[in-house]
C-alpha positions in Angstrom: -34.4 -31.4 2.3 -34.2 -32.9 5.7 -32.0 -31.8 8.5 -30.3 -35.2 8.4 -29.4 -34.8 4.7 -28.0 -31.3 5.4 -25.9 -32.4 8.3 -24.4 -35.2 6.3 -23.5 -33.2 3.2 -22.8 -29.6 4.3 -20.1 -28.3 6.6 -20.6 -24.8 8.0 -17.8 -23.3 10.0 -15.9 -20.2 11.1 -12.7 -22.3 11.0 -10.8 -22.0 7.7 -9.3 -25.5 8.2 -12.8 -27.0 7.9 -12.7 -26.4 4.2 -10.6 -29.6 3.9 -13.8 -31.5 4.6 -14.7 -30.9 1.0 -12.6 -34.0 0.1 -14.7 -36.3 2.4 -16.7 -38.6 0.2 -20.1 -37.6 1.7 -19.4 -33.8 1.6 -21.1 -31.8 -1.1 -20.5 -28.2 0.3 -18.3 -26.5 2.7 -19.3 -23.0 3.8 -16.6 -20.9 5.5 -18.3 -18.0 7.3 -16.3 -14.8 7.5 -17.3 -11.3 8.3 -17.8 -8.7 5.5 -14.9 -6.4 4.9 -16.0 -2.7 5.1 -13.2 -1.5 2.8 -14.3 -4.0 0.0 -18.0 -3.1 0.5 -17.1 0.6 0.2 -15.0 0.0 -2.9 -17.8 -1.9 -4.6 -20.3 0.8 -3.7 -18.1 3.6 -5.1 -17.3 1.6 -8.2 -21.0 1.0 -8.9 -22.0 4.6 -8.2 -19.3 5.8 -10.7 -20.1 3.2 -13.3 -16.7 1.5 -12.9 -17.6 -2.0 -12.0 -17.3 -3.2 -15.6 -18.3 -6.7 -16.7 -15.8 -8.7 -14.7 -12.7 -10.5 -15.8 -11.0 -14.0 -15.9 -7.4 -14.7 -15.1 -5.0 -17.5 -14.4 -3.4 -16.7 -11.1 -0.1 -18.0 -9.5 -0.7 -18.1 -5.8 1.8 -16.1 -3.8 2.1 -13.6 -6.5 -0.2 -10.6 -6.5 -2.3 -10.8 -9.7 -2.5 -7.4 -11.5 -6.3 -7.3 -11.7 -8.3 -4.8 -13.8 -9.9 -3.0 -10.8 -10.8 0.7 -10.8 -8.4 2.8 -8.8 -10.6 3.8 -5.9 -10.3 3.6 -2.1 -10.6 -0.1 -1.1 -9.0 -1.5 -4.3 -6.1 -2.8 -2.4 -8.4 -4.6 0.1 -10.3 -6.3 -2.7 -7.1 -7.2 -4.5 -5.6 -8.7 -1.3 -8.8 -10.7 -0.6 -8.9 -12.2 -4.1 -5.2 -13.1 -3.8 -5.9 -14.7 -0.4 -8.8 -16.7 -1.8 -6.7 -17.9 -4.7 -4.0 -19.0 -2.2 -6.5 -20.9 -0.1 -7.8 -22.7 -3.2 -4.3 -23.6 -4.4 -3.5 -24.9 -0.9 -6.6 -27.1 -0.9 -6.0 -28.5 -4.3 -2.2 -28.5 -4.5 -2.4 -26.7 -7.9 0.5 -24.3 -8.8 -2.0 -22.0 -10.7 -5.7 -21.4 -10.4 -8.3 -19.9 -12.6 -10.1 -16.9 -11.1 -12.9 -14.8 -12.3 -15.0 -11.9 -11.1 -18.5 -11.7 -12.4 -20.6 -8.5 -12.2 -24.3 -9.6 -12.3 -27.6 -7.8 -12.4 -29.5 -11.1 -12.6 -28.9 -14.7 -11.7 -25.9 -16.2 -13.6 -27.7 -19.5 -13.6 -31.5 -19.0 -13.3 -32.2 -22.8 -13.0 -30.7 -25.4 -10.8 -28.4 -27.5 -12.9 -25.6 -30.1 -12.6 -22.2 -28.4 -12.3 -19.5 -30.2 -14.2 -16.7 -28.7 -12.2 -15.2 -31.1 -9.7 -14.2 -28.4 -7.1 -15.2 -24.7 -7.0 -14.6 -21.9 -4.5 -17.2 -19.2 -4.6 -17.2 -15.8 -2.8 -20.1 -13.4 -3.1 -19.2 -9.8 -2.2 -22.6 -8.3 -2.7 -26.2 -9.5 -3.3 -28.0 -12.7 -2.4 -25.2 -15.1 -3.0 -25.5 -18.6 -4.4 -28.2 -21.2 -4.0 -27.4 -24.9 -3.7 -29.4 -28.1 -3.5 -28.1 -31.2 -1.8 -27.9 -34.2 -4.0 -30.7 -35.9 -2.1 -33.1 -33.0 -3.1 -32.3 -33.1 -6.8 -35.1 -34.4 -9.0 -33.3 -36.4 -11.7 -36.4 -37.9 -13.4 -36.1 -35.5 -16.3 -32.4 -35.5 -16.9 -30.7 -37.0 -19.9 -33.0 -38.9 -22.4 -36.0 -38.4 -20.1 -35.7 -34.6 -20.7 -37.0 -35.2 -24.3 -34.7 -32.6 -25.8 -34.8 -30.0 -23.1 -31.4 -29.0 -21.6 -30.4 -30.3 -18.2 
């Protein structure tokens, strides 16, 4: 990946309004940098220590209404709940959708161990712990073995 390719397709910013750049035709990724929340980090640490993280969940959320999420009752729960609500509101504002799908995944290994084509038109990701998400710009993707050229192997 060249610096030029990155500059053209990725928008990194501390400004929340910069997320709107995701709708620009040449934009593949917007990264909104925000500081970690100590209350959320403490909640996740305590939940893990007590075996209360669970496997995660999926919900349809109506932004502006607090989603009743299945989170363990530990100090910091309200901070995590408020952050998830806030993220859902930001996503709904960007998309204009009255409801959004939200999920929390608790992973001990990569969710997707290989790079692949994502069939979702627009996704908002937030990693609270761990290494986060890897991404390749379109210009760095090797498509020579996709589709029929894969000879039966999955993309």
